[in-house]
C-alpha positions as CSV (number, residue, x, y, z in Angstrom):
1,X,13.2,49.0,15.3
2,X,12.1,45.9,17.2
3,X,8.9,46.2,19.3
4,X,9.8,44.8,22.7
5,X,7.0,43.5,24.9
6,X,7.5,44.5,28.6
7,X,8.4,41.8,31.1
8,X,7.9,41.9,34.9
9,X,9.8,39.2,36.7
10,X,9.4,38.5,40.4
11,X,12.4,37.1,42.2
12,X,11.3,35.6,45.6
13,X,14.9,34.8,46.5
14,X,15.2,32.6,49.7
15,X,11.7,33.3,50.9
16,X,8.6,31.3,51.2
17,X,7.3,28.1,52.9
18,X,4.8,25.9,51.2
19,X,1.5,27.2,52.6
20,X,2.2,30.9,52.3
21,X,3.8,30.5,48.9
22,X,0.8,28.6,47.5
23,X,-1.5,31.4,48.8
24,X,0.8,34.1,47.3
25,X,0.9,32.3,44.0
26,X,-2.8,31.8,44.0
27,X,-3.4,35.5,44.6
28,X,-1.2,36.4,41.6
29,X,-2.8,33.8,39.4
30,X,-6.2,35.1,40.3
31,X,-5.3,38.6,39.3
32,X,-4.0,37.3,35.9
33,X,-6.9,35.0,35.2
34,X,-9.0,35.9,32.2
35,X,-6.8,38.9,31.4
36,X,-5.2,39.5,28.1
37,X,-2.0,41.0,29.6
38,X,-0.1,43.6,27.7
39,X,3.1,42.4,29.3
40,X,4.8,39.1,30.2
41,X,4.9,38.0,33.8
42,X,7.2,35.5,35.4
43,X,7.7,34.4,39.1
44,X,11.0,32.8,40.2
45,X,10.4,31.0,43.5
46,X,12.8,28.9,45.5
47,X,13.4,25.5,44.0
48,X,11.5,23.7,46.7
49,X,8.3,25.4,45.7
50,X,8.5,25.0,41.9
51,X,6.1,22.1,41.6
52,X,3.5,23.7,43.9
53,X,3.7,27.1,42.2
54,X,3.6,25.6,38.7
55,X,0.2,24.0,39.5
56,X,-1.0,27.3,40.9
57,X,-0.1,29.1,37.6
58,X,-1.2,26.3,35.3
59,X,-4.4,28.0,34.1
60,X,-3.0,31.5,34.0
61,X,-0.6,33.4,31.8
62,X,2.0,33.8,34.5
63,X,5.2,31.9,33.7
64,X,7.5,30.1,36.1
65,X,11.3,30.7,36.4
66,X,14.3,29.4,38.4
67,X,16.7,31.5,40.4
68,X,19.9,29.9,39.1
69,X,21.1,26.8,37.3
70,X,24.3,24.8,36.9
71,X,26.1,24.9,33.5
72,X,26.2,21.1,33.2
73,X,23.2,19.0,32.1
74,X,23.8,16.5,34.9
75,X,26.6,15.0,37.0
76,X,28.2,15.0,40.4
77,X,27.3,18.5,41.5
78,X,25.7,18.1,45.0
79,X,23.2,20.8,45.8
80,X,23.0,22.2,42.3
81,X,20.2,22.0,39.7
82,X,20.5,21.8,36.0
83,X,18.7,23.9,33.4
84,X,17.1,20.8,32.1
85,X,15.7,19.9,35.6
86,X,14.2,23.4,35.8
87,X,12.6,23.1,32.4
88,X,11.3,19.7,33.4
89,X,9.8,21.3,36.5
90,X,7.9,23.8,34.4
91,X,10.3,26.7,34.2
92,X,10.6,28.7,31.0
93,X,13.0,31.4,32.4
94,X,16.0,31.3,34.7
95,X,17.9,34.1,36.4
96,X,21.7,33.9,36.0
97,X,24.4,36.1,37.3
98,X,22.4,37.8,40.0
99,X,24.7,40.1,42.0
100,X,24.0,37.9,45.1
101,X,25.4,34.9,43.1
102,X,28.3,37.0,41.8
103,X,29.2,38.3,45.3
104,X,28.3,35.4,47.6
105,X,29.4,32.6,45.3
106,X,32.2,34.3,43.4
107,X,30.6,33.9,40.0
108,X,32.3,35.8,37.2
109,X,31.2,36.7,33.7
110,X,32.5,33.5,32.2
111,X,30.5,31.4,34.7
112,X,27.4,33.5,34.0
113,X,27.9,33.0,30.2
114,X,28.1,29.2,30.7
115,X,24.9,29.2,32.7
116,X,23.1,31.3,30.1
117,X,24.2,28.9,27.4
118,X,22.8,26.1,29.6
119,X,19.5,27.8,29.8
120,X,19.4,28.1,26.0
121,X,20.3,24.4,25.7
122,X,17.4,23.5,27.8
123,X,14.9,25.7,25.9
124,X,14.6,28.4,28.4
125,X,15.1,32.2,28.4
126,X,18.1,33.4,30.4
127,X,17.6,36.5,32.5
128,X,21.2,37.7,32.7
129,X,21.9,40.2,35.5
130,X,24.4,43.0,35.4
131,X,25.2,45.9,37.7
132,X,27.8,47.9,39.5
133,X,28.7,48.1,43.1
134,X,28.4,51.2,45.2
135,X,32.2,51.7,45.0
136,X,32.1,51.4,41.2
137,X,29.2,53.8,41.0
138,X,30.9,56.4,43.2
139,X,34.1,56.1,41.1
140,X,32.1,56.9,37.9
141,X,32.7,53.4,36.5
142,X,29.1,52.3,36.0
143,X,28.9,52.4,32.2
144,X,32.3,50.6,31.8
145,X,31.5,47.9,34.3
146,X,28.0,47.2,33.0
147,X,29.1,47.2,29.3
148,X,31.9,44.7,30.2
149,X,29.5,42.5,32.0
150,X,27.0,42.5,29.1
151,X,29.7,41.6,26.5
152,X,31.4,38.9,28.6
153,X,28.2,37.3,30.1
154,X,26.3,36.7,26.9
155,X,26.9,33.5,24.9
156,X,27.3,33.7,21.1
157,X,23.7,32.4,20.5
158,X,22.1,35.0,22.7
159,X,19.3,36.9,21.0
160,X,16.0,38.6,21.7
161,X,14.1,35.3,21.8
162,X,16.2,33.5,24.4
163,X,17.8,36.2,26.5
164,X,16.8,39.1,28.7
165,X,19.2,41.5,30.5
166,X,18.4,42.8,33.9
167,X,20.3,45.9,35.1
168,X,20.4,46.0,38.9
169,X,22.7,48.4,40.5
170,X,24.1,46.4,43.4
171,X,23.9,49.3,45.8
172,X,20.1,49.7,45.2
173,X,19.0,46.1,45.8
174,X,16.9,45.9,48.9
175,X,18.2,49.3,50.1
176,X,15.2,51.4,49.3
177,X,17.5,53.6,47.2
178,X,17.2,53.9,43.4
179,X,19.2,55.7,40.8
180,X,17.7,58.8,39.3
181,X,15.5,58.4,36.3
182,X,18.3,60.1,34.2
183,X,20.8,57.6,35.6
184,X,18.6,54.7,34.7
185,X,18.0,56.1,31.2
186,X,21.8,56.5,30.7
187,X,22.7,53.0,31.7
188,X,19.9,51.4,29.7
189,X,20.8,53.5,26.7
190,X,24.4,52.4,27.1
191,X,23.4,48.7,27.3
192,X,21.4,49.0,24.1
193,X,24.3,50.7,22.4
194,X,26.6,48.0,23.6
195,X,24.3,45.3,22.3
196,X,24.2,47.0,18.9
197,X,27.9,47.5,18.5
198,X,29.4,44.4,20.3
199,X,26.7,41.7,20.1
200,X,25.1,42.1,16.7
201,X,21.8,42.7,15.1
202,X,20.2,39.6,16.7
203,X,20.1,41.4,20.0
204,X,17.8,44.3,18.8
205,X,14.8,42.6,20.3
206,X,16.5,41.7,23.6
207,X,14.6,43.2,26.5
208,X,16.5,45.2,29.2
209,X,14.9,45.3,32.6
210,X,15.6,47.5,35.5
211,X,15.9,46.0,39.0
212,X,16.7,47.4,42.4
213,X,14.1,48.6,44.9
214,X,11.3,48.6,42.4
215,X,7.9,48.9,44.1
216,X,4.4,49.9,43.4
217,X,5.1,53.6,44.3
218,X,7.9,54.1,41.7
219,X,7.1,51.5,39.0
220,X,5.2,53.7,36.7
221,X,7.9,56.4,36.4
222,X,10.7,53.8,36.0
223,X,8.9,51.8,33.4
224,X,8.2,55.0,31.5
225,X,11.9,55.6,31.0
226,X,13.1,55.1,27.4
227,X,14.8,51.7,26.8
228,X,13.4,50.2,30.1
229,X,11.6,47.1,28.9
230,X,10.3,45.9,32.3
231,X,11.5,45.1,35.8
232,X,13.1,42.5,37.9
233,X,11.3,42.8,41.2
234,X,12.6,41.5,44.6
235,X,10.8,42.2,47.9
236,X,7.7,43.7,46.3
237,X,7.1,40.5,44.4
238,X,6.3,38.8,47.7
239,X,3.2,41.0,48.1
240,X,0.6,40.1,45.5
241,X,-1.2,43.4,45.5
242,X,2.0,45.5,45.2
243,X,3.5,43.2,42.6
244,X,0.3,43.5,40.6
245,X,0.6,47.3,40.8
246,X,3.9,46.9,39.0
247,X,2.4,44.6,36.4
248,X,-0.4,47.1,35.8
249,X,2.1,49.9,35.4
250,X,3.9,47.9,32.7
251,X,0.7,47.2,30.9
252,X,-0.5,50.8,31.0
């Protein structure tokens, strides 16, 4: 059985101006400085802040990530950013297929797969997001929806070294609500089974994160659930002290 090192990823979404973001990143970097962390830590700020945040994390073990990328390497795609550009800016991870991209921008599994492949092409790890809506959850379709997203969103070359899956129930993101621990365990177990049967042995080491209203108060119990390999953190990642509580829970 592969040993999977936990990963805590902070998604700042569309939040942060330069001064406050540099201070926030500096606080996180200071907490990581000189520590031999027992988990991986990545922060995904808005694109406008990548250069500033990269410098803040330069001497720490905190990695930098992007929030999205285009599938193409370059071209006439106004307002988009390529995986190669993110890598050049210091990113080593990029989130693809977040539910807000799937919902607000109409991105389907095929588009997410192309973006994940672009991340691999550029030398980055793709954090591929999957998750069911409230209606799908209430209809008992969670496992079917999530399994289909996993299978259809992963490119053929996806493996434990270049891909992370983040399960985020759409109805839990930013709502303050979370599934029960049993529900989280069931979905993560189903994702692992789907990876084993549909995606091959190379996915054994692929980490599966939980996301959706993760905070300092509930991180320890969520991260203790079997098959949960870390967390994709939204609002709590904007508060250095609370974010570090989550990191500490993963490293415990």
